[in-house]
C-alpha positions in Angstrom: 0.1 0.1 -0.1 1.3 3.6 -1.1 2.2 5.9 1.8 -0.5 8.4 0.3 -3.2 5.5 0.6 -2.1 4.8 4.4 -2.6 8.6 5.3 -5.7 8.8 3.4 -7.2 5.6 5.3 -5.9 6.9 9.0 -7.6 10.1 8.2 -10.9 9.0 7.2 -11.1 6.6 10.4 -10.0 9.4 12.5 -13.0 11.5 11.0 -15.2 8.9 11.8 -14.3 8.4 15.1 -16.2 10.3 17.9 -13.9 11.4 21.0 -15.1 11.1 24.6 -16.0 14.7 24.7 -18.7 14.2 21.8 -19.8 10.7 22.0 -23.2 11.5 23.7 -24.3 13.7 20.8 -23.7 13.3 17.0 -22.2 16.0 14.5 -20.2 17.5 17.3 -23.4 19.2 18.9 -24.6 19.6 22.6 -27.6 20.0 24.2 -28.6 23.3 25.8 -30.9 24.2 28.5 -33.8 24.6 26.0 -33.3 20.7 24.9 -31.9 21.9 21.5 -28.7 21.3 20.0 -25.8 23.8 19.5 -22.5 23.7 17.6 -19.7 22.8 20.0 -17.1 25.0 18.7 -14.2 23.8 21.1 -14.6 20.1 20.5 -14.4 20.8 16.8 -11.2 22.9 17.2 -9.8 20.1 19.4 -10.7 17.7 16.8 -9.2 19.4 14.0 -6.0 19.9 15.5 -5.9 16.2 16.4 -6.5 15.6 12.7 -4.0 18.0 11.3 -1.1 16.5 13.7 -1.9 13.4 12.7 -2.0 14.3 9.0 1.5 15.8 9.2 2.6 12.6 11.3 1.6 10.3 8.4 3.0 12.6 5.5 5.4 10.0 4.2 6.5 12.8 1.5 8.1 14.8 4.8 11.8 14.2 5.3 11.5 14.5 9.3 8.8 11.8 8.9 11.2 9.6 7.0 14.2 10.5 9.4 11.9 9.7 12.4 10.7 6.5 10.9 14.2 5.2 9.4 15.6 6.0 13.1 12.7 4.5 14.9 12.9 1.4 13.0 16.7 1.2 13.1 16.7 1.7 16.9 13.9 -0.9 17.5 15.7 -3.7 15.4 18.8 -3.1 17.4 17.3 -3.0 20.7 15.2 -6.1 20.0 18.3 -7.8 18.7 20.4 -7.0 21.5 17.7 -8.1 23.9 17.6 -11.2 22.3 21.0 -11.9 22.3 21.4 -10.8 25.7 18.6 -13.2 26.9 20.0 -16.0 24.9 23.4 -15.5 26.5 21.7 -14.9 30.0 20.1 -18.1 29.6 23.1 -20.2 28.4 25.6 -18.6 30.9 22.9 -19.2 33.9 23.3 -22.9 34.2 27.5 -22.4 33.6 27.3 -20.0 36.6 25.0 -22.1 38.6 27.4 -25.1 38.1 30.5 -23.1 39.0 28.5 -21.9 42.4 27.8 -25.5 43.1 31.4 -26.6 42.3 32.7 -24.0 44.9 30.2 -25.0 47.3 31.2 -28.6 46.9 34.7 -27.8 47.5 33.8 -26.1 50.7 31.7 -29.0 51.9 34.9 -31.1 51.1 36.8 -28.5 53.5 34.5 -29.0 56.1 34.4 -32.7 55.8 38.2 -32.7 55.9 38.1 -30.5 59.1 35.8 -32.7 60.8 38.5 -35.5 60.0 41.2 -33.2 61.5 39.0 -32.7 64.6 38.5 -36.3 65.1 42.2 -36.8 64.4 43.3 -33.9 67.2 41.1 -35.7 69.8 42.6 -38.9 69.5 46.2 -37.6 69.5 45.2 -36.0 72.8 44.0 -39.5 74.1 47.1 -41.2 72.8 49.4 -38.7 74.8 47.6 -39.0 77.9 50.0 -40.6 80.7 46.9 -41.9 82.7 45.8 -43.6 79.8 49.1 -45.2 78.8 49.8 -46.3 82.3 46.3 -48.1 82.2 47.2 -49.7 79.0 50.5 -50.9 80.5 49.2 -52.4 83.4 46.3 -53.9 81.5 43.7 -52.5 83.8 40.6 -53.1 81.6 38.0 -52.0 84.1 39.8 -48.6 84.8 40.6 -48.3 81.2 36.7 -48.9 80.3 36.2 -46.0 82.9 38.6 -43.7 81.5 37.5 -44.0 77.9 33.8 -43.7 78.6 34.7 -40.2 80.2 36.2 -39.4 76.8 32.9 -40.7 75.1 31.0 -38.2 77.4 33.5 -35.2 76.9 33.5 -35.8 73.2 29.6 -36.7 71.9 31.0 -36.5 68.2 32.9 -39.9 69.0 30.6 -42.9 68.3 33.0 -45.8 69.3 36.7 -46.0 70.3 38.8 -49.3 69.8 42.1 -50.1 71.7 44.7 -52.8 70.4 47.6 -53.9 72.0 49.6 -55.5 69.4 47.4 -57.0 66.9 44.7 -57.8 69.6 41.7 -55.6 70.5 41.3 -55.4 74.2 38.6 -52.7 74.2 35.7 -51.6 72.3 33.5 -48.8 73.6 30.4 -49.7 71.4 29.8 -53.3 71.6 26.9 -52.9 69.0 29.7 -51.7 66.3 30.6 -54.0 63.5 33.5 -52.0 62.4 36.5 -54.2 61.6 39.8 -52.3 60.9 43.6 -53.6 60.5 45.7 -51.6 63.3 48.7 -52.2 60.9 47.3 -50.3 57.8 49.7 -47.3 56.7 46.6 -44.7 56.3 46.1 -43.3 59.8 42.7 -41.5 59.3 39.8 -41.4 56.5 36.6 -43.4 55.9 35.5 -46.9 56.7 32.2 -48.7 56.4 30.4 -50.1 59.3 26.4 -49.8 59.7 27.0 -46.4 58.1 29.8 -44.3 56.8 32.3 -43.7 59.8 35.4 -41.2 60.0 38.1 -43.0 61.7 41.5 -41.7 63.3 44.2 -44.1 64.3 47.2 -43.2 66.7 50.0 -45.2 68.0 50.3 -45.3 71.9 53.8 -44.9 72.5 55.5 -45.4 76.4 58.1 -43.1 77.7 60.9 -45.3 76.1 59.1 -44.2 72.6 58.1 -47.9 72.2 54.6 -48.8 70.7 52.6 -50.4 73.4 49.3 -50.4 71.3 46.9 -48.5 69.2 43.6 -46.5 69.5 40.9 -45.9 66.7 38.0 -43.2 67.3 35.1 -43.5 65.3 32.7 -40.8 64.1 29.1 -41.9 62.2 28.6 -39.0 59.9 24.8 -40.0 59.7 24.2 -39.7 63.4 21.4 -37.2 63.9 22.2 -35.7 60.2 24.6 -33.4 62.1 27.3 -33.2 59.1 25.0 -32.2 56.2 23.3 -29.8 58.6 26.3 -28.0 59.4 27.2 -27.9 55.7 24.1 -26.5 54.8 23.7 -23.8 57.2 27.6 -22.6 56.6 27.3 -22.6 53.0 23.6 -21.6 52.8 22.8 -24.6 50.5 21.1 -27.5 50.0 23.1 -30.5 51.0 22.8 -34.4 50.3 24.4 -37.5 51.5 24.1 -40.8 50.0 25.4 -44.1 51.3 26.3 -46.3 48.3 24.2 -45.1 45.6 21.0 -44.6 47.7 20.0 -41.2 49.5 20.5 -41.3 53.1 19.3 -37.8 54.1 19.1 -33.9 53.1 19.2 -30.6 54.7 18.0 -27.2 53.2 19.9 -24.0 53.1 18.0 -23.2 56.7 19.6 -26.1 58.3 16.4 -28.1 58.4 17.6 -31.9 58.0 15.3 -34.9 56.6 15.8 -38.6 56.6 15.0 -40.0 53.4 11.8 -42.1 52.9 12.0 -42.4 49.3 13.7 -44.8 46.7 16.0 -42.2 45.3 19.4 -43.7 43.9 22.4 -41.8 42.1 24.7 -43.0 39.5 27.7 -43.8 41.0 29.5 -45.3 37.9 29.0 -41.6 36.1 30.1 -39.8 39.2 33.7 -42.1 39.3 34.2 -41.1 35.8 34.5 -37.4 36.5 31.0 -36.3 35.8 30.7 -34.7 39.2 27.7 -32.1 37.9 25.0 -34.3 36.8 23.4 -32.7 33.9 20.0 -34.4 34.4 17.9 -33.3 37.7 17.1 -35.6 40.7 13.7 -35.7 41.9 14.0 -35.7 45.6 11.1 -34.4 48.3 8.9 -33.4 45.6 11.3 -31.1 43.6 13.9 -31.4 40.7 17.5 -30.8 42.1 20.7 -29.9 39.9 23.5 -31.5 42.1 27.2 -31.3 42.3 28.7 -34.4 44.0 31.9 -35.7 45.7 32.9 -39.1 46.3 33.5 -40.5 49.7 36.0 -43.2 49.5 37.7 -45.6 52.3 41.3 -46.1 52.7 41.4 -48.7 50.3 39.9 -46.6 47.4 36.4 -48.2 47.3 33.6 -45.5 47.2 31.3 -45.7 50.1 29.0 -42.5 49.2 28.7 -39.3 47.9 28.3 -36.0 49.7 26.4 -33.4 47.1 25.2 -30.0 47.0 22.4 -28.7 44.9 19.7 -26.3 43.8 16.1 -26.7 42.6 15.6 -26.3 38.8 12.9 -23.6 40.1 15.8 -21.6 41.3 17.5 -21.7 37.8 14.2 -20.6 36.2 13.4 -17.8 38.5 16.9 -16.4 37.9 16.6 -16.8 34.0 13.2 -15.1 34.2 14.3 -12.4 36.4 17.3 -11.7 33.9 14.7 -11.9 31.1 12.2 -9.3 32.7 15.3 -6.8 33.6 16.3 -7.1 29.9 12.9 -6.5 28.5 12.4 -3.6 30.9 15.8 -2.0 30.3 15.1 -2.6 26.3 11.8 -0.7 26.4 13.4 2.0 28.5 16.2 2.2 26.0 13.5 2.3 23.2 11.7 5.0 24.6 14.7 7.0 25.2 16.1 6.3 21.4 12.7 7.4 19.7 12.7 10.5 21.6 16.0 11.3 20.5 15.4 10.0 17.0 12.5 12.5 17.0 14.5 15.4 18.3 17.4 14.6 15.6 15.1 14.2 12.9 13.4 17.7 13.7 16.9 19.6 14.0 18.1 18.2 10.9 14.9 18.1 8.5 13.5 21.7 9.5 16.4 23.9 8.1 17.2 21.7 5.2 13.4 21.8 4.1 13.5 25.5 4.2 16.4 25.7 2.4 14.8 23.4 -0.5 11.8 25.5 -0.4 13.8 28.7 -1.2 16.1 26.9 -3.7 12.6 25.9 -5.5 11.4 29.7 -5.4 14.8 30.9 -7.1 14.6 28.3 -9.6 11.2 29.8 -10.4 12.6 33.5 -10.4 11.5 34.7 -7.0 14.6 36.3 -5.8 13.2 37.8 -2.7 13.7 34.9 -0.4 15.1 35.1 2.9 15.6 33.0 6.2 16.6 33.7 9.8 18.2 30.3 10.1 21.3 31.1 12.1 24.4 28.1 12.6 27.8 27.5 12.3 27.6 24.0 11.0 27.6 23.1 7.8 23.7 23.5 6.7 24.2 27.0 8.5 27.4 27.5 6.1 25.4 26.5 2.9 22.5 28.6 3.5 24.2 31.7 4.3 26.4 31.6 1.3 23.1 30.6 -0.8 21.3 33.7 0.6 24.4 35.8 0.1 24.4 34.7 -3.4 20.7 35.5 -3.9 21.2 38.9 -2.7 24.2 39.7 -4.9 21.9 38.1 -7.9 18.9 40.4 -6.8 21.3 43.4 -7.0 22.8 42.6 -10.2 19.2 42.1 -12.0 18.0 45.4 -10.4 20.6 47.6 -11.9 20.3 45.5 -15.4 16.4 46.4 -15.4 17.0 50.0 -14.6 19.4 50.2 -17.2 17.2 48.5 -19.8 14.3 50.9 -18.9 17.0 53.8 -19.5 18.0 52.0 -23.0 14.4 51.8 -23.9 13.5 55.7 -23.1 16.4 56.8 -25.1 15.6 55.0 -28.1 12.4 56.3 -27.8 13.7 59.6 -27.9 16.2 58.7 -30.7 13.1 57.6 -33.0 11.4 60.9 -32.1 14.5 62.9 -33.3 14.5 60.9 -36.3 10.9 61.8 -37.2 11.6 65.3 -36.3 14.4 64.9 -38.9 12.5 63.2 -41.7 10.1 66.3 -41.3 12.9 68.9 -41.6 14.1 67.0 -44.8 10.8 67.3 -46.3 10.8 71.2 -45.6 14.3 71.3 -47.0 12.8 69.5 -50.1 10.2 71.9 -50.4 12.5 75.0 -49.7 14.6 73.5 -52.3 11.5 73.4 -54.9 10.8 76.8 -54.0 14.3 78.3 -54.0 12.6 81.5 -54.9 11.9 82.0 -51.4 15.6 83.1 -50.7 18.5 82.2 -49.1 17.5 83.5 -45.8 14.7 81.1 -45.6 17.1 78.3 -46.8 19.9 79.1 -44.2 17.3 79.4 -41.3 16.0 75.6 -42.4 19.5 74.7 -42.2 20.3 76.0 -38.8 17.2 74.1 -37.6 18.2 71.0 -39.0 21.8 71.6 -37.1 20.1 71.9 -33.9 18.0 68.4 -34.5 21.3 66.8 -35.6 23.1 68.0 -32.3 20.2 66.6 -30.3 20.6 63.3 -32.2 24.2 63.1 -31.7 24.0 63.9 -27.8 21.2 60.9 -27.6 23.2 58.5 -29.4 26.5 59.3 -27.4 24.1 58.9 -24.3 22.9 55.5 -25.7 26.3 54.2 -26.1 27.5 55.0 -22.7 24.2 53.2 -21.3 24.8 50.4 -23.7 28.6 50.0 -22.3 27.2 50.3 -18.6 24.9 47.4 -19.3 27.3 45.3 -21.1 29.6 45.8 -17.8 26.9 44.9 -15.7 26.1 41.9 -17.4 29.6 40.5 -17.3 29.5 41.2 -13.4 26.4 39.2 -13.1 28.2 36.2 -15.2 31.0 36.6 -12.6 28.9 36.7 -9.7 26.8 33.7 -11.2 30.2 31.7 -11.7 31.3 32.9 -8.3 27.7 31.3 -6.8 28.3 28.1 -8.7 31.9 27.8 -7.0 30.5 28.4 -3.7 28.1 25.6 -4.3 31.1 23.3 -5.6 32.9 24.1 -2.3 30.0 23.3 -0.2 29.6 20.1 -1.9 33.3 19.2 -1.3 32.6 20.1 2.4 29.7 18.0 2.8 32.0 15.0 1.3 34.5 15.9 4.0 32.1 15.8 6.6 30.7 12.6 5.5 34.1 11.0 5.6 34.7 12.3 9.1 31.2 10.6 10.1 32.7 7.3 8.8 36.1 7.6 10.6 33.8 8.2 14.0 31.9 5.1 13.5 35.2 3.2 12.7 36.4 4.4 16.2 33.0 3.7 17.8 33.4 -0.1 16.6 36.7 -0.3 17.8 35.8 0.8 21.2 32.8 -1.8 21.2 35.7 -4.4 20.5 37.7 -3.1 23.4 35.0 -3.5 25.6 34.9 -7.0 25.1 38.5 -7.4 26.6 37.1 -5.6 29.7 34.7 -8.2 30.2 37.6 -11.0 29.8 39.4 -9.0 32.5 36.4 -8.8 34.8 35.8 -12.4 34.6 39.2 -13.1 36.0 38.6 -10.4 38.7 35.4 -12.5 39.7 37.1 -15.8 39.8 39.8 -14.3 42.0 37.2 -12.9 44.2 35.5 -16.4 44.6 38.9 -18.3 45.3 39.2 -15.5 47.8 36.0 -16.0 49.4 36.6 -19.9 49.4 40.1 -19.2 51.3 38.3 -16.8 54.0 36.0 -19.4 54.4 38.6 -22.2 55.1 40.7 -19.5 57.4 37.3 -19.0 59.6 37.2 -22.9 60.0 40.9 -23.2 60.9 40.4 -20.1 63.4 37.4 -21.7 64.8 39.6 -24.9 65.5 42.2 -23.0 67.0 39.9 -22.0 69.7 40.3 -18.4 71.8 43.7 -18.2 70.2 42.4 -17.9 66.5 39.3 -15.8 67.5 41.4 -12.4 66.2 42.4 -14.5 63.1 38.4 -15.3 62.8 37.8 -11.9 62.5 40.4 -11.1 60.1 39.3 -14.1 58.0 35.5 -13.0 58.4 36.2 -9.6 56.8 38.3 -10.8 54.1 35.2 -13.1 53.0 33.1 -9.9 53.1 35.6 -8.1 50.8 35.5 -10.9 48.7 31.9 -10.8 48.2 32.0 -7.0 47.8 34.6 -7.4 44.9 32.4 -10.1 43.2 29.4 -8.1 43.5 31.4 -5.1 42.3 32.7 -7.3 39.6 29.0 -8.0 38.5 27.8 -4.3 38.4 31.1 -3.5 36.6 30.1 -6.1 34.1 26.6 -4.8 33.7 28.0 -0.8 33.3 30.3 -2.2 30.6 27.3 -4.1 29.0 25.2 -0.9 29.3 28.2 1.2 27.7 28.4 -1.3 25.1 24.8 -0.9 24.2 25.0 2.8 24.1 28.2 2.5 21.9 26.2 0.3 19.5 23.1 2.6 19.3 25.4 5.7 18.7 27.1 3.5 15.6 23.4 2.9 14.4 22.6 6.7 14.8 26.0 7.6 13.1 24.9 5.1 10.1 21.8 7.2 9.8 23.4 10.2 10.3 25.9 9.1 7.3 22.6 8.4 4.9 21.2 12.1 5.9 24.5 13.6 5.0 24.5 11.8 1.7 20.9 13.3 1.0 22.2 16.7 2.1 25.1 16.3 -0.6 22.2 15.4 -3.1 20.3 18.6 -2.3 23.5 20.6 -2.7 24.0 19.1 -6.0 20.5 20.2 -7.1 21.7 23.8 -5.8 24.8 23.7 -8.0 22.3 22.7 -11.1 20.1 25.6 -10.2 23.0 27.6 -10.1 24.2 26.5 -13.5 20.8 27.3 -15.1 21.3 30.7 -13.4 24.9 31.3 -15.1 23.3 30.4 -18.5 20.6 32.7 -18.3 23.3 35.5 -17.7 25.3 34.4 -20.5 22.2 34.9 -22.8 21.7 38.5 -21.0 25.3 39.2 -22.1 24.9 37.7 -25.7 21.7 40.2 -26.0 23.8 43.3 -24.7 26.5 42.6 -26.8 24.0 42.7 -30.0 22.8 45.9 -28.4 26.4 47.4 -28.6 26.9 46.4 -32.3 23.6 47.6 -33.2 24.7 51.1 -31.4 28.1 51.0 -33.2 26.1 50.6 -36.5 23.9 53.8 -35.5 26.8 55.6 -34.6 28.6 54.9 -37.8 25.5 56.0 -39.7 25.1 59.0 -37.9 28.9 60.1 -38.7 27.7 59.5 -42.4 24.7 61.9 -41.8 26.7 64.4 -40.0 29.7 64.4 -43.1 26.2 64.8 -45.6 24.8 67.3 -43.5 27.7 69.7 -43.3 28.2 69.1 -46.9 24.5 70.4 -47.4 25.5 73.3 -45.1 28.3 74.3 -47.3 26.0 73.9 -50.2 23.4 75.9 -48.5 26.0 78.8 -47.5 27.7 78.9 -50.9 24.4 78.5 -52.9 26.8 77.4 -55.8 25.1 73.8 -56.0 22.1 73.5 -58.5 18.5 72.3 -57.2 19.3 68.8 -58.6 22.2 68.6 -56.3 20.4 69.6 -53.2 17.4 66.9 -54.3 20.2 64.3 -54.5 21.8 65.1 -51.2 18.2 65.6 -49.4 17.5 62.2 -50.6 20.8 60.8 -49.2 19.8 62.1 -46.0 16.6 60.6 -46.1 17.8 57.3 -46.9 20.3 57.8 -43.9 17.4 58.7 -41.2 15.6 55.7 -42.4 18.9 53.7 -41.6 18.8 55.6 -38.2 15.3 54.7 -37.8 15.6 51.0 -38.4 18.3 50.7 -35.9 16.7 52.3 -33.1 13.8 50.2 -33.6 16.3 47.2 -33.5 17.8 49.0 -30.5 14.4 49.4 -28.9 13.5 45.7 -29.5 16.5 44.5 -28.0 16.0 46.6 -24.7 12.4 45.3 -24.7 13.5 41.4 -24.8 16.6 42.2 -21.9 13.8 44.0 -19.8 11.4 40.9 -20.5 14.3 38.5 -19.4 15.1 40.4 -16.4 11.1 40.4 -15.6 11.4 36.8 -15.3 13.2 37.5 -11.8 11.2 38.4 -8.6 13.5 41.1 -7.3 11.0 43.3 -5.3 
């Protein structure tokens, strides 16, 4: 559908539409107190203004509308493309970020588990170095040994069983129901072992004062008791923790420390985890929800997999994160679109208004109207072009005004010459009559000759004046031609300047694209900083745990480690914020590139307008050349008239000589008079030609409106 049809369709729909103020009555009338209808002028004026504004907006021939439409389409396309790309990237990176987060939490959980092993190991070392305990072993006092070890069991509730070996013989077991069997001669002194549940074990040699080994003590800790281990991991990491024995889920604890025993048949693929696939791509259905898990194997001292410790998040958390990112992207995109459309409208108005006014005036000058003017003042390229154009129009108007004035004077002088020629013809007729009637006497003949002499002097003066006017007209015409050439040169220079501007915009556009590429390098640096902050956070967490193990002596270091952890979190948040700011800057750079591309298009259109102006000046230059040719013809005709006037003057003086000497015959006088009549006819013809040329020059200048 053509733009004109679209515009007419919208206008017709608007004319049929009744606005809220006029829906209660038809034809824009309202009811007065006498139940009669009168015209509602305010509503009519309001409707007319709305229709007029919509008509201007849908005028697809308007440069402003084209600029606004072009910028709006470009900005909308770019913003939608950027939004779609960012949403796609966010969805792609969300799962990767979640995997990295779970990996870090899994590493932290493994550190907590190792700390638990170290804690059991420290307790075991303290017991093994106790002198009273060593003495009971050496004296083989089982009852006192039992009492002593029960005191340790009460003191350290995390210990589930204590086994004492003397040589290879087990001499004491605190928990008679324990079925854990361990070889006291193994080289690994701590780790995990399978009993009824997975246990942490620590083995220490009992050495007497002579540094001889008298026995071995083994401490056991069941990591499934009361779900204390996964509760500690979940509350410390603020994450969901899961414990598997074998491939079956034993228990889980949420981020708030709420632990649950598993009553469902939930298993895990140990073979896949053993192959290094610690992050499970497929979700696990547990407790009514789907979880993404990151797993760490729990192996005994022989390398056998006893179970799995994992951390995870629900798929709902991932979906909420993706939806939040998508919503934020859409909100930012809509806001950017609104701002971009506003600036596109402002730019289109600023660019199109002076150009439209200048094009309108160029069209008027092309039609011959030299009275155009403008109040537009600016130092940009459009302002320079506008000033040069109006200065050229002022110069051309002055030149044509002078030509018009001179042509009128020339026409007047030609008319006077014709009158003088008529008088001369009458005079010659009188002389002819006097020649035929020579009897009237020499006095009458002398008087007639004197009268003819006066008329000839008038003719000669008029001819001299006409020649001067023609010289001035020739100079004015030549000046007009030079001014037209200067105007043509100015427009050519303006066209070259527009080309230079277009090249400058292209270079600026290239620089902006290079800046966009550099922003990608900043993204990589920020990613490195974020990874460093994450590692710092883990180290600070580890330091906090180590400080807690140190007791009172580690309180100060615990505070420092806590502050380092906070700083690491702030650093990570800052990198996220910087990443967002850089993304916004990159988006603004891309928008600026698109606006620069639109500006290049408009610059090329400006170059086209200046080229049209140059063609107009070529037309004016050609018209000026025609005027110069006409004036040259007038000069030639005037020279011919002057030449004939000289011949006439010579003949007239000969006539005077004949009249004064009265020695010539009447036949000679008649012949002389006939010669003079022919000469006057030539003068009359030359005057008519000059008058016709002056008329043509006046009509040519009349094509231009200069007042």
